[in-house]
C-alpha positions in Angstrom: -18.2 -13.4 -22.6 -20.7 -13.1 -19.7 -23.6 -12.4 -22.1 -22.6 -15.4 -24.2 -22.5 -17.6 -21.1 -26.0 -16.5 -20.1 -27.5 -17.1 -23.6 -26.1 -20.6 -23.7 -27.4 -21.4 -20.3 -23.9 -21.5 -18.7 -23.3 -19.8 -15.4 -19.8 -18.7 -16.6 -17.2 -19.3 -19.3 -13.5 -18.9 -19.1 -11.3 -18.8 -16.0 -11.7 -15.1 -15.1 -14.2 -14.2 -12.3 -16.0 -11.1 -11.2 -18.5 -10.4 -8.4 -21.5 -10.7 -10.7 -20.4 -14.2 -11.7 -19.8 -15.1 -8.0 -23.2 -13.8 -7.1 -24.9 -15.7 -10.0 -23.1 -18.9 -9.2 -23.9 -18.7 -5.5 -27.6 -18.1 -6.1 -27.8 -21.1 -8.4 -25.9 -23.4 -6.1 -27.9 -22.3 -3.0 -31.2 -22.9 -4.9 -30.2 -26.5 -5.7 -28.8 -27.1 -2.2 -32.0 -26.0 -0.6 -34.4 -27.7 -3.0 -32.6 -30.9 -3.7 -30.4 -31.5 -0.6 -32.6 -29.7 2.0 -29.7 -27.8 3.4 -30.3 -25.2 6.1 -27.6 -22.5 6.3 -26.8 -19.2 7.9 -26.8 -16.1 5.6 -23.5 -15.9 3.8 -21.0 -13.1 3.6 -18.2 -13.6 1.1 -14.9 -11.9 1.2 -12.2 -12.1 -1.5 -8.6 -12.0 0.0 -5.0 -12.2 -1.3 -2.5 -15.0 -0.5 -0.9 -12.8 2.1 -4.2 -12.1 3.8 -4.8 -15.9 3.8 -1.4 -16.4 5.4 -2.4 -13.8 8.0 -5.7 -15.6 8.6 -3.7 -18.9 9.2 -1.6 -17.2 11.8 -4.6 -15.9 13.8 -6.5 -19.2 13.9 -8.7 -18.2 11.0 -10.6 -15.5 12.9 -11.3 -12.1 11.2 -11.0 -10.2 14.5 -8.3 -11.4 16.8 -6.2 -9.8 19.5 -2.4 -9.3 19.0 0.1 -11.8 20.2 3.7 -12.5 19.2 2.9 -16.2 18.4 0.6 -15.1 15.5 3.5 -13.3 13.9 5.7 -16.3 14.3 3.2 -18.6 12.7 2.8 -16.1 9.8 6.5 -16.0 9.1 6.7 -19.8 9.2 3.8 -20.4 6.9 5.0 -17.6 4.5 8.4 -19.2 4.3 6.9 -22.6 3.4 4.6 -21.1 0.9 7.3 -19.0 -0.9 9.6 -22.1 -1.1 6.8 -24.3 -2.4 6.8 -26.4 0.7 3.0 -26.0 1.1 0.0 -24.6 -0.7 -2.7 -22.4 0.6 -6.3 -23.3 1.3 -8.6 -22.3 -1.5 -11.1 -20.9 1.0 -11.6 -20.3 4.7 -14.9 -20.4 6.5 -15.9 -18.9 9.9 -18.6 -20.5 12.1 -20.6 -17.3 12.6 -23.9 -15.8 11.8 -23.7 -14.5 9.1 -21.3 -17.3 7.9 -18.1 -15.6 6.6 -16.4 -17.3 3.6 -13.0 -16.1 2.4 -12.2 -16.8 -1.2 -8.7 -16.6 -2.6 -8.4 -14.0 -5.4 -6.0 -16.2 -7.3 -8.7 -18.9 -7.7 -10.2 -19.4 -11.2 -14.0 -19.1 -11.7 -14.4 -22.9 -11.7 -12.5 -23.2 -8.4 -14.6 -20.3 -6.9 -17.7 -22.3 -7.7 -16.3 -25.4 -6.1 -15.2 -23.7 -2.9 -18.5 -21.8 -2.7 -20.4 -25.0 -2.7 -17.9 -26.5 -0.2 -17.8 -23.7 2.3 -20.8 -21.5 1.9 -23.2 -24.5 1.7 -21.5 -27.6 3.1 -19.6 -26.3 6.1 -22.3 -23.7 6.7 -25.0 -26.3 7.0 -22.9 -28.4 9.3 -22.0 -25.5 11.5 -25.7 -24.5 11.9 -27.2 -28.0 12.4 -24.6 -30.2 14.2 -25.5 -30.7 17.9 -22.0 -30.0 19.1 -21.9 -26.5 17.5 -25.4 -25.7 18.6 -24.5 -26.7 22.2 -21.0 -25.3 22.6 -20.9 -22.2 20.3 -22.8 -19.0 19.7 -22.5 -18.2 16.0 -24.4 -15.0 16.4 -22.2 -13.7 19.2 -18.7 -14.8 18.3 -17.8 -11.8 16.1 -19.0 -9.2 18.5 -17.2 -11.0 21.4 -14.0 -11.1 19.4 -14.3 -7.4 18.7 -14.8 -6.8 22.5 -11.8 -9.1 23.2 -9.5 -7.4 20.7 -10.3 -3.9 22.1 -10.1 -5.0 25.7 -6.6 -6.6 25.3 -5.4 -3.5 23.4 -6.6 -1.3 26.3 -4.8 -3.6 28.8 -1.6 -3.3 26.8 -1.9 0.5 26.9 -2.6 0.5 30.7 -0.4 -2.3 32.0 2.3 -2.7 29.4 2.8 -5.1 26.5 5.1 -7.4 28.5 2.6 -7.9 31.3 -0.2 -8.7 28.9 1.9 -11.1 26.8 3.0 -13.0 29.9 -0.6 -13.7 30.8 -1.5 -14.6 27.2 1.5 -16.9 27.0 0.4 -18.8 30.1 -3.3 -18.9 29.0 -2.3 -20.2 25.5 -0.2 -22.9 27.1 -3.4 -24.2 28.9 -5.9 -23.9 26.0 -6.0 -27.7 25.5 -7.0 -27.9 29.2 -9.2 -24.8 29.1 -12.5 -26.4 27.8 -15.5 -27.9 29.4 -15.9 -31.4 27.9 -18.8 -32.9 29.8 -21.1 -30.1 30.9 -22.6 -27.1 29.1 -20.7 -23.8 29.6 -22.5 -20.5 29.8 -23.2 -18.9 26.4 -21.2 -15.9 25.2 -22.2 -12.6 26.8 -24.7 -10.3 25.2 -24.0 -6.7 24.7 -25.7 -5.8 27.9 -23.8 -8.5 29.8 -20.5 -7.2 28.4 -21.4 -3.7 29.5 -22.1 -4.9 33.0 -18.7 -6.8 32.9 -16.9 -3.6 32.0 -18.5 -1.8 35.0 -17.7 -4.6 37.4 -14.0 -4.8 36.2 -13.7 -1.0 36.7 -15.1 -1.2 40.2 -12.8 -4.2 41.1 -9.8 -2.4 39.8 -10.7 0.8 41.8 -11.2 -1.2 45.0 -8.4 -3.8 44.6 -6.1 -4.2 47.6 -2.8 -5.9 47.1 -1.7 -6.0 50.7 -3.6 -9.0 51.9 -1.9 -11.5 49.6 1.5 -10.8 51.2 0.3 -12.2 54.5 1.8 -15.6 55.4 -0.6 -18.5 55.9 -1.8 -19.0 59.5 -0.1 -21.7 61.5 -3.2 -23.6 62.3 -5.0 -23.2 59.0 -4.1 -26.7 57.8 -5.4 -28.2 61.0 -8.8 -26.5 60.8 -9.9 -28.8 58.0 -8.1 -32.0 59.1 -9.7 -35.3 58.2 -11.5 -36.7 55.3 -14.7 -34.8 56.1 -12.9 -31.4 55.9 -11.3 -32.3 52.6 -14.5 -33.5 51.2 -16.3 -30.3 52.1 -13.5 -28.2 50.7 -13.6 -30.0 47.4 -17.4 -29.7 47.3 -17.3 -26.0 47.9 -14.8 -25.5 45.0 -16.6 -28.0 42.7 -13.6 -30.3 42.6 -12.4 -32.1 40.6 -12.4 -29.5 37.9 -11.4 -30.4 34.3 -11.2 -26.8 33.0 -7.9 -25.4 34.3 -8.4 -21.9 32.9 -11.8 -21.7 34.4 -10.6 -22.7 37.8 -7.7 -20.3 37.7 -9.9 -17.5 36.5 -12.3 -18.0 39.4 -10.0 -19.0 42.2 -6.5 -17.6 41.7 -5.4 -15.4 44.6 -2.9 -13.4 42.7 -4.6 -12.4 39.5 -6.0 -8.9 39.1 -9.4 -8.4 37.5 -8.0 -7.5 34.0 -5.8 -10.7 34.1 -8.9 -12.8 35.0 -10.8 -11.4 32.1 -7.9 -12.3 29.7 -8.1 -15.8 30.9 -11.8 -15.8 30.3 -11.2 -14.5 26.7 -8.8 -17.3 25.9 -11.1 -19.9 27.5 -14.1 -18.7 25.5 -12.1 -19.0 22.2 -10.8 -22.4 23.2 -14.3 -23.6 23.8 -15.4 -22.1 20.5 -13.0 -24.3 18.6 -13.5 -27.5 20.7 -16.4 -28.9 18.5 -14.2 -28.6 15.4 -11.6 -31.0 16.9 -14.4 -33.6 17.4 -15.9 -33.3 13.9 -13.1 -33.0 11.4 -14.0 -36.1 9.4 -17.8 -35.3 9.5 -17.4 -31.6 8.8 -14.9 -32.0 5.9 -16.8 -35.0 4.6 -20.1 -33.1 4.6 -18.6 -30.2 2.8 -16.9 -32.4 0.2 -20.0 -34.5 -0.3 -22.0 -31.4 -0.8 -19.6 -29.7 -3.3 -19.2 -32.9 -5.3 -23.0 -33.5 -5.5 -23.8 -29.9 -6.4 -21.1 -29.6 -9.0 -22.3 -32.8 -10.7 -25.9 -31.4 -10.6 -24.8 -28.2 -12.3 -23.0 -30.1 -15.0 -25.9 -32.4 -15.6 -28.1 -29.4 -16.0 -25.8 -27.9 -18.6 -24.8 -24.9 -16.3 -21.1 -25.4 -16.5 -18.8 -26.5 -19.3 -16.9 -29.8 -19.6 -13.6 -27.8 -19.2 -14.8 -26.3 -16.0 -16.0 -29.7 -14.7 -12.6 -31.3 -15.5 -10.9 -28.5 -13.5 -13.3 -29.0 -10.7 -12.7 -32.8 -10.7 -9.0 -32.3 -10.7 -9.1 -30.0 -7.6 -11.6 -32.4 -6.0 -9.2 -35.3 -6.5 -6.4 -33.3 -5.0 -8.5 -32.7 -1.9 -9.4 -36.3 -1.3 -6.0 -37.8 -2.2 -5.0 -40.4 0.3 -1.2 -41.2 0.3 -0.2 -44.8 1.1 1.4 -45.6 4.4 4.8 -45.8 2.8 4.4 -42.6 0.9 6.6 -39.7 2.1 3.5 -37.5 2.1 1.6 -39.8 4.4 0.5 -38.1 7.7 -2.5 -40.2 8.6 -6.0 -40.6 7.3 -7.2 -37.8 5.1 -10.5 -36.6 6.8 -11.8 -35.4 3.4 -11.3 -38.8 1.9 -12.7 -40.9 4.8 -15.7 -38.6 5.3 -16.6 -38.5 1.6 -16.2 -42.3 1.3 -18.4 -43.0 4.3 -21.2 -40.6 3.1 -21.2 -42.0 -0.4 -21.2 -45.5 1.1 -24.4 -44.6 3.0 -25.9 -43.5 -0.3 -24.9 -46.8 -1.8 -26.2 -48.9 1.1 -29.6 -47.0 0.9 -30.1 -47.6 -2.8 -28.0 -50.6 -3.9 -27.3 -52.8 -0.8 -25.6 -56.1 -0.7 -26.7 -59.0 1.5 -23.8 -58.1 3.8 -25.1 -54.5 4.0 -28.6 -55.7 5.0 -27.0 -57.7 7.8 -25.0 -54.8 9.1 -27.3 -51.9 8.5 -30.9 -53.3 8.5 -32.4 -49.8 9.3 -31.1 -48.1 6.2 -30.2 -50.8 3.7 -32.4 -50.6 0.6 -34.8 -47.9 1.9 -33.6 -45.3 -0.5 -33.8 -42.4 1.9 -30.0 -41.7 1.9 -30.5 -38.0 2.2 -32.6 -38.3 5.4 -29.9 -40.6 6.9 -27.1 -38.1 6.0 -29.0 -35.1 7.3 -29.6 -37.0 10.6 -26.0 -38.0 10.8 -24.7 -34.5 10.2 -27.0 -33.2 12.9 -26.5 -35.8 15.6 -23.0 -37.3 15.4 -19.4 -36.5 16.0 -16.5 -38.4 14.3 -16.3 -41.1 16.9 -20.0 -42.0 17.0 -20.3 -41.6 13.2 -17.6 -44.1 12.4 -18.7 -46.5 15.1 -22.2 -46.6 13.6 -21.7 -46.3 9.8 -18.3 -47.6 8.9 -19.1 -50.7 6.7 -17.1 -53.9 6.0 -17.1 -52.8 2.3 -15.3 -49.6 3.2 -12.9 -51.4 5.6 -11.9 -53.7 2.7 -11.5 -50.7 0.3 -9.3 -48.9 2.8 -7.4 -52.1 3.7 -7.8 -51.4 7.4 -6.7 -53.8 10.1 -5.7 -53.5 13.8 -2.1 -53.8 15.1 -1.7 -54.6 18.8 1.4 -52.8 20.1 1.9 -53.8 23.7 4.7 -52.1 25.5 5.7 -55.4 27.1 5.7 -57.3 23.8 8.8 -57.5 21.5 6.7 -57.6 18.2 3.6 -56.1 16.7 0.6 -58.4 16.5 -2.1 -58.3 13.8 -5.1 -58.4 16.2 -8.0 -58.0 13.8 -8.4 -58.8 10.1 -11.3 -58.9 7.5 -13.7 -61.3 9.1 -16.9 -60.9 11.1 -15.3 -60.3 14.4 -12.5 -58.3 12.9 -14.8 -55.8 11.2 -16.3 -54.9 14.5 -12.9 -54.6 16.2 -11.5 -52.5 13.3 -14.5 -50.1 13.4 -14.3 -49.8 17.2 -10.5 -49.1 17.1 -10.8 -46.5 14.4 -13.7 -44.8 16.1 -11.8 -44.8 19.4 -8.8 -43.0 17.7 -11.2 -40.1 16.9 -12.4 -39.8 20.5 -10.9 -36.5 21.7 -11.6 -37.5 25.3 -9.4 -40.6 24.9 -6.6 -39.0 23.0 -6.2 -35.8 25.1 -4.5 -35.9 28.5 -7.0 -36.1 31.3 -5.7 -33.5 33.8 -7.9 -32.1 36.6 -7.7 -29.9 39.7 -8.3 -32.3 42.6 -7.5 -30.3 45.7 -6.3 -27.0 47.1 -6.5 -25.4 50.6 -7.2 -21.7 50.0 -6.9 -21.1 53.8 -3.7 -23.0 54.3 -0.6 -23.4 52.2 -2.6 -22.8 48.9 -0.8 -25.8 47.3 -2.6 -26.5 44.0 -2.8 -30.3 43.4 -3.4 -31.6 39.9 -3.9 -35.1 38.8 -3.2 -36.8 35.4 -5.1 -40.0 34.6 -2.5 -42.1 32.7 -4.0 -44.3 30.0 -2.2 -47.3 28.5 1.0 -46.2 30.3 1.3 -43.0 28.2 2.8 -40.3 30.5 3.4 -36.7 29.7 6.6 -35.6 27.9 8.9 -34.2 30.6 10.0 -30.8 29.1 6.5 -29.7 28.0 5.0 -30.9 31.3 7.5 -28.8 33.3 7.0 -25.8 31.1 3.2 -26.0 31.5 3.5 -26.4 35.2 5.6 -23.2 35.3 2.8 -21.4 33.4 0.2 -22.7 35.9 2.5 -21.5 38.8 2.6 -18.0 37.2 -1.2 -17.8 37.1 -1.8 -19.5 40.5 1.0 -17.8 42.5 1.8 -20.7 44.8 3.2 -24.2 44.6 1.6 -26.5 42.0 2.1 -30.3 41.8 1.0 -32.8 39.2 0.4 -36.4 40.3 0.3 -39.1 37.6 -2.2 -41.9 38.5 -3.0 -45.0 36.5 -6.5 -44.6 35.1 -7.4 -48.3 35.7 -5.8 -49.0 39.1 -5.5 -45.5 40.7 -1.9 -46.5 41.5 0.6 -43.6 41.7 2.8 -43.5 38.6 4.8 -40.4 39.6 4.6 -36.8 40.8 6.1 -33.5 39.7 6.1 -30.2 41.6 7.0 -26.6 40.5 9.7 -26.8 43.3 11.5 -29.3 41.0 11.0 -27.5 37.7 
């Protein structure tokens, strides 16, 4: 069958796949992607895995090398139960932002589906990972796999030396703070090189040999609090500690008075992994939209060139339609806007505006309407935008009408909803701004920072939560998280809720009350 496919000009025929077919399809797709779409990708390493291995990858946040933790087993059992009962399907592929880019393909996929997911992951996601500014700034694709290998081995050695329970306790607390364990506004140091990691091992060994546990049992001095009395003393103290600090894991790693060197290093491992995933939360619409646009375009190019059969193309289109399906708001399957669907629609809309603009498009997008250089516009957007800025700049009135978008005002002091923005000139701007704002991670995640601590006095760690639009933290999860911070800090911790607009105190909670 393979020989017949080659003679007819087809890349494959039938549903069965083998590694020769996979290699041939990848080479063809890559050539078109580079020549026609000008994609720039990392080298690709493909792995074929079973459904159980895919479930295992789900449980360990999709990373091929990951340390052990009980929560990963819990996630595996939960996902396996849903999968066996038909409550959910499995991803056709999984892709790792690394150099080389690792793509996992399901062995149960047909050959047509393998071609689709190869274009989607090995070319689309791969290009986005390599070129988008957030991934270039915040992640080190060339170092992540070696760092994870170091992390897995280091935590395993800690378990052998200090006991499984002690290591899990630190990991539990660190995982609870992962959302607040990232730098959002300034560039963190890159991942360690091999030489830096070797130096780290030597430093940790020295610190463990010279560690003295007696000093921390001493009570605070009676006049320590008076030594820095006044605003000037507080200001100097905050300046020396670089307060306020948004990254709680970083602050605890560097300043906790009770953590041993191996515990600090575990905090750092969790913090580095949290930082690695931070860009993905800001670019889901763009990342999935880019990959979907690429696979749809490449598969159509293959079909137009006679490289795949009509039957294969029908199967590809069926799977493509499943990926971009957007349930209605009243559909039981509705869980929000499908990022695949919105991303693809916006990128195809840019293509339309560039080649066949309406008068409305020329008013809204004078820089790109009718110029025909849609590929240049998309490549620039993929490289220089995140979801929030991409939607704010490129969501068109045409697409707003297609998606039937409008804005509901939901004031806490109002008894009814109000339709605040509809399909008119001012409404389009408001709808676009509101949708873009909903994808702003900084606006949707709680803003919690370390604002003060007196290391020479009572060592009371003071946190502050900026409350936006009256949305306070849920009580149980707040108290549980404070207890985790207390475990890592070793002394009293308090969290003050302050209105983001007026700085008025909304409430305060301390570990004494939890």
